[in-house]
C-alpha positions in Angstrom: 48.2 140.4 -160.2 51.9 141.0 -159.8 54.3 140.9 -162.3 55.9 137.4 -161.4 51.8 136.1 -161.7 51.4 138.1 -164.8 54.9 136.7 -166.4 53.7 132.8 -165.2 50.4 134.2 -167.0 51.9 135.1 -170.2 54.2 131.9 -170.3 51.3 129.4 -169.9 49.4 131.5 -172.6 52.5 129.9 -174.8 52.4 126.2 -173.0 50.0 124.3 -176.3 52.0 124.8 -178.4 55.1 122.5 -178.8 56.8 125.1 -181.2 56.8 127.7 -179.0 57.2 127.6 -176.7 58.1 128.0 -175.3 59.8 126.8 -173.3 57.3 128.1 -170.6 57.5 128.6 -167.6 57.9 127.2 -163.2 56.7 123.6 -164.1 60.2 123.3 -163.9 59.5 121.4 -161.5 61.8 120.0 -158.4 60.8 116.9 -156.3 58.0 118.3 -154.7 55.3 118.7 -156.1 54.1 122.2 -156.8 50.5 122.7 -155.7 48.3 121.4 -158.7 46.0 124.1 -158.9 48.2 126.6 -161.2 45.6 125.4 -164.2 48.0 125.1 -167.2 51.4 123.7 -168.3 54.4 125.6 -168.7 57.6 124.2 -170.0 60.9 123.9 -168.3 61.4 127.0 -166.0 61.1 129.4 -169.4 60.3 133.3 -168.5 60.0 134.1 -171.7 57.4 136.0 -172.7 55.0 137.4 -175.8 56.3 139.3 -178.4 55.1 139.0 -182.4 54.7 140.4 -186.0 55.6 137.4 -187.9 57.5 137.1 -191.9 56.9 133.8 -193.3 60.3 132.6 -194.1 59.4 129.8 -197.1 62.9 127.9 -197.1 61.0 123.9 -198.5 64.5 122.6 -198.6 65.9 125.3 -200.9 69.4 125.6 -199.3 72.1 128.3 -200.3 69.4 131.0 -200.6 69.0 133.2 -197.5 67.8 136.8 -197.4 69.5 139.6 -195.8 68.4 142.4 -193.9 69.7 145.3 -193.2 68.9 146.5 -189.3 69.9 149.4 -187.4 69.9 147.2 -184.1 72.9 145.0 -185.1 76.1 146.1 -186.8 76.4 143.5 -189.7 74.2 141.7 -192.3 71.5 138.7 -190.4 71.2 136.0 -192.7 67.8 134.1 -192.2 66.9 131.0 -193.5 66.0 127.2 -191.6 66.3 124.4 -194.5 65.0 121.3 -193.3 66.6 118.0 -193.4 64.7 115.5 -194.2 66.8 113.0 -192.2 65.6 111.4 -188.5 69.4 110.9 -187.5 69.7 112.5 -183.7 71.2 116.1 -183.8 72.9 117.2 -180.5 75.3 120.1 -179.0 75.4 118.5 -175.2 78.3 120.9 -173.9 76.5 123.8 -175.5 73.7 126.1 -174.3 71.9 128.1 -176.3 73.5 125.6 -178.7 75.8 126.6 -181.6 74.8 123.2 -183.8 71.8 121.8 -184.8 69.4 120.0 -182.2 67.2 117.7 -183.7 66.4 114.5 -182.9 63.7 111.9 -185.1 60.9 114.2 -186.3 61.6 117.1 -184.1 63.9 119.8 -184.7 64.7 123.5 -182.7 65.2 125.4 -186.0 65.2 128.3 -183.7 65.8 130.2 -179.9 65.4 133.3 -178.1 67.1 135.0 -175.7 64.7 136.6 -172.7 65.2 139.7 -171.1 62.9 142.5 -169.1 63.7 146.2 -170.4 61.7 149.1 -168.9 60.5 151.5 -171.5 62.3 154.6 -171.8 59.4 156.8 -169.7 60.8 154.2 -166.9 56.7 153.6 -167.0 56.3 150.2 -168.3 58.4 147.0 -168.3 59.1 144.9 -171.2 59.9 141.6 -171.4 62.3 141.2 -175.0 63.1 138.3 -176.7 65.9 138.1 -179.5 65.5 134.8 -181.7 68.2 133.5 -183.1 67.8 130.9 -186.5 69.1 128.0 -187.6 71.1 128.7 -191.1 72.5 125.5 -193.0 74.6 126.8 -195.3 76.3 128.1 -191.4 75.4 125.1 -189.5 74.6 127.1 -187.4 72.3 129.4 -185.2 72.4 132.9 -186.7 70.8 136.5 -184.5 67.8 137.8 -186.0 66.1 141.4 -186.1 62.6 139.4 -185.4 60.3 140.6 -182.4 59.1 136.5 -183.3 59.6 134.0 -185.4 58.3 130.8 -185.8 59.2 127.7 -187.8 56.4 126.0 -189.5 56.0 121.5 -189.7 58.6 120.7 -192.2 60.6 123.3 -191.3 60.4 124.8 -194.8 58.7 127.9 -193.9 59.5 130.6 -191.0 57.6 133.0 -189.6 58.6 136.3 -188.2 57.3 140.2 -186.7 59.1 143.1 -186.4 57.6 144.9 -184.0 55.1 144.8 -181.5 52.8 145.2 -182.8 52.5 145.0 -185.9 50.4 146.3 -188.9 51.4 144.0 -191.2 52.7 139.7 -191.8 55.8 139.2 -194.7 56.1 135.8 -196.3 59.2 135.1 -197.4 59.0 132.2 -200.2 62.2 130.7 -201.1 64.8 132.9 -200.0 63.3 135.8 -202.3 61.7 138.6 -201.5 59.9 139.9 -198.6 55.9 140.0 -199.7 54.0 141.6 -197.3 50.1 141.7 -196.5 48.4 144.1 -194.6 46.3 143.0 -191.8 43.1 144.9 -190.3 44.1 144.9 -187.3 47.4 145.0 -185.4 48.9 141.7 -184.8 51.2 140.8 -181.6 51.1 136.8 -181.5 51.2 134.0 -184.3 50.9 130.3 -184.7 50.9 128.0 -187.6 48.2 124.9 -188.0 49.6 121.8 -187.5 49.6 121.3 -191.2 51.4 124.5 -192.2 48.2 125.3 -194.1 47.7 128.3 -191.8 48.7 130.8 -189.7 47.0 132.0 -187.1 47.8 136.0 -185.7 46.6 137.1 -182.3 45.5 140.6 -182.6 46.5 143.6 -180.3 45.8 147.5 -180.2 48.7 147.8 -177.8 52.0 145.9 -176.6 51.7 142.0 -175.6 55.4 142.3 -174.4 54.4 144.8 -172.0 54.5 142.4 -168.5 53.7 146.0 -166.2 52.7 148.9 -165.1 55.2 151.3 -163.1 52.9 153.7 -161.6 53.6 156.4 -158.2 56.2 155.6 -156.1 57.2 152.7 -158.0 53.8 150.7 -157.7 53.4 148.0 -160.4 50.6 146.5 -161.5 48.8 144.4 -164.8 48.5 146.4 -168.1 45.1 146.5 -169.4 43.6 143.8 -171.5 44.5 145.0 -175.2 43.9 141.9 -177.3 41.2 142.2 -180.1 41.1 138.8 -181.5 43.2 136.4 -184.3 43.5 136.4 -188.1 43.6 133.8 -190.1 46.1 133.7 -192.8 46.4 131.8 -196.2 50.1 132.0 -197.2 49.2 131.0 -201.0 46.6 134.0 -202.4 47.6 136.9 -198.8 43.9 136.3 -197.5 44.2 137.8 -193.6 40.6 137.6 -192.1 40.2 139.1 -189.0 37.1 137.8 -186.4 37.0 139.4 -182.9 36.6 138.2 -179.4 36.2 139.8 -176.3 38.2 138.6 -173.3 36.3 137.6 -170.4 38.6 139.8 -167.7 37.4 138.0 -164.7 38.7 135.6 -162.3 43.1 136.0 -162.2 43.8 136.8 -165.7 43.0 140.5 -166.4 44.1 139.9 -170.1 44.1 137.6 -172.8 46.9 135.7 -174.5 47.8 134.3 -177.9 45.6 131.9 -179.8 46.4 128.8 -179.9 45.6 125.6 -182.5 43.6 122.2 -181.4 45.7 119.4 -182.3 43.7 118.6 -185.9 44.2 122.1 -187.1 40.0 122.6 -187.7 40.0 124.9 -183.9 41.7 127.4 -181.9 42.1 127.7 -178.7 43.1 130.2 -175.2 43.4 130.0 -171.9 41.5 131.2 -169.6 41.6 131.5 -165.9 38.5 128.7 -165.3 40.3 125.7 -163.2 37.5 122.9 -164.4 37.9 124.3 -168.1 41.4 126.4 -168.1 41.0 126.1 -172.5 38.2 127.6 -174.0 37.8 126.6 -178.3 36.4 128.7 -181.0 35.9 128.0 -184.6 38.0 129.6 -187.3 34.9 132.0 -187.7 35.5 132.5 -184.2 33.0 131.1 -182.5 32.4 129.4 -179.2 32.7 125.7 -179.5 33.0 123.1 -177.5 36.2 121.0 -176.1 36.9 118.7 -178.6 37.0 115.2 -177.1 40.4 114.5 -177.9 41.8 118.2 -176.2 39.9 116.8 -171.9 42.9 114.9 -171.1 44.0 117.1 -169.1 47.5 116.9 -168.6 49.1 120.2 -168.6 52.6 118.8 -170.3 52.8 120.1 -173.1 53.8 117.7 -175.5 50.4 116.1 -175.6 49.4 113.4 -177.5 52.3 111.0 -178.9 51.5 111.1 -183.2 49.9 108.5 -183.2 47.3 109.5 -180.5 48.0 106.4 -178.1 50.7 108.0 -176.0 49.7 111.1 -173.5 52.8 113.0 -171.8 51.6 113.1 -168.1 51.8 114.0 -164.6 53.6 111.8 -162.1 51.3 111.9 -159.0 54.8 110.5 -157.1 57.8 111.2 -155.5 59.9 109.6 -157.2 58.9 111.2 -160.9 56.9 114.9 -161.7 56.7 113.0 -165.7 55.0 110.2 -166.6 54.0 108.2 -170.0 49.9 107.4 -170.2 48.7 104.5 -172.7 45.4 105.4 -173.7 44.4 102.6 -174.7 45.3 100.5 -171.5 45.3 103.7 -169.2 48.7 102.4 -167.8 50.6 104.8 -166.6 54.6 105.0 -167.1 56.8 106.9 -164.9 59.4 108.6 -165.7 61.9 108.8 -162.9 64.9 109.7 -162.9 68.1 108.1 -165.5 71.4 108.6 -166.8 71.9 111.0 -164.2 69.1 113.4 -164.5 65.8 114.3 -163.9 63.0 114.8 -166.0 61.2 117.5 -165.2 59.0 118.9 -168.5 58.3 116.8 -171.7 58.3 119.5 -174.8 57.4 117.6 -177.7 57.5 114.2 -179.1 60.1 113.6 -181.4 58.2 110.3 -182.4 56.0 107.6 -181.1 58.7 106.2 -178.9 60.9 109.1 -177.8 60.0 112.8 -176.4 62.4 115.5 -176.0 62.2 116.8 -172.6 63.9 119.4 -169.8 66.5 117.6 -167.7 68.0 118.4 -164.8 70.7 117.2 -163.0 70.6 114.6 -160.0 72.2 114.7 -157.1 72.0 111.7 -157.0 69.1 111.3 -154.1 66.1 113.7 -154.5 67.2 117.4 -155.6 69.2 118.8 -159.1 72.6 119.7 -158.6 72.8 123.3 -158.9 69.2 123.3 -158.3 65.8 122.8 -160.1 66.4 125.8 -163.0 69.5 124.2 -164.0 68.3 122.0 -167.1 69.3 120.8 -170.3 67.6 119.2 -173.5 67.6 115.9 -173.6 66.0 112.8 -175.8 64.4 111.0 -173.3 62.7 106.7 -174.9 59.1 106.8 -174.1 59.7 103.6 -171.0 62.2 105.9 -168.9 65.0 103.4 -169.4 67.1 106.3 -172.0 68.6 109.0 -172.3 70.6 111.5 -174.4 71.3 114.7 -173.9 70.8 117.3 -176.6 71.8 120.8 -175.1 74.2 121.9 -172.7 73.0 123.5 -169.1 70.8 126.4 -168.9 72.6 128.1 -165.8 68.7 128.9 -164.9 65.6 128.9 -166.2 64.1 132.0 -164.3 66.6 134.7 -165.2 67.2 137.1 -167.5 70.1 136.0 -170.4 68.8 132.1 -170.1 67.0 130.7 -173.7 64.1 129.0 -174.7 63.9 126.8 -178.0 61.3 126.5 -180.8 60.5 123.2 -181.7 59.4 122.4 -185.1 59.1 118.8 -187.1 61.2 117.8 -189.1 
């Protein structure tokens, strides 16, 4: 497996969760359809990777209280506050990318984003995918740089999860901007995900650094790092209980190592990406036992947004030359193509803002079947479910495939 293939695999592993986002990889499709044999969706053009340890920052509508974190990595204290707004208004910063002001629409907000880069280890034997995280601070009205290796904002915006190193021995919990409450883990951590209702934290465990994307051998030959994933831990933020469940990784196929676990839509099971084209996701209960794919997860869409809040509408791929994304009405079977609108091609559907609108990546249409500056020059937009209206939310990324690009973290408001 090449470095590029490994990066793409990593991005696919982040594709199933609207938080993550992970704005993820090479599905920032242009006008021509990529081969659909690629099994998993990835958010438009991200080359972000794995990272991890989580500190949970609870800020339930508590304003002004923030924790100031001293770190050797930066020359000033870092404010980490993601106080949520109860409003459903549209907030945009259409001239700036990454945004300087809060980006939000209806029931979703970009409470954080990361900027990624490739970096070799000091001994030159490995290549890492490093992310620098920026978290929205309502005190300043902008996004502030943080020292965390990974952070995540729970549904409702009242809790933020972050990790300080890769892999990590503990998870931290911060309530109301107070002191960090650390929870030791049985196995080291390398990934995290909040349950859909925000009541549990899913930690993926690794013995090695999940941010390692390549091993450099003699003569500069690069190859995939070995699997280091060991299983997952379910953390109860209220009690501090953390229970580890070992899940072996099947290294067959084109994925030599396991990636992060993600929650199912209803939060009763978790899943992992596989190299099986017929069953690209394998599900487990919260005890680590294999389970059948839930019926609601059998929709077959590779779009990150998935099902709408009501469950009626599905963010889908478009089998057409005039659109690459679509919305399917699961009650009637009607497929609505999201054609170019307001000078933009809709490339990737990231999250449902509500039942009538989606947050998406879009490039600037050149008036034909192409994009101004290429398909990887794109921005966040809000598009209506019927594809008739579009509102820019952020400025354009110059090239989502190059080091220094940014990826949003979309959470429920």
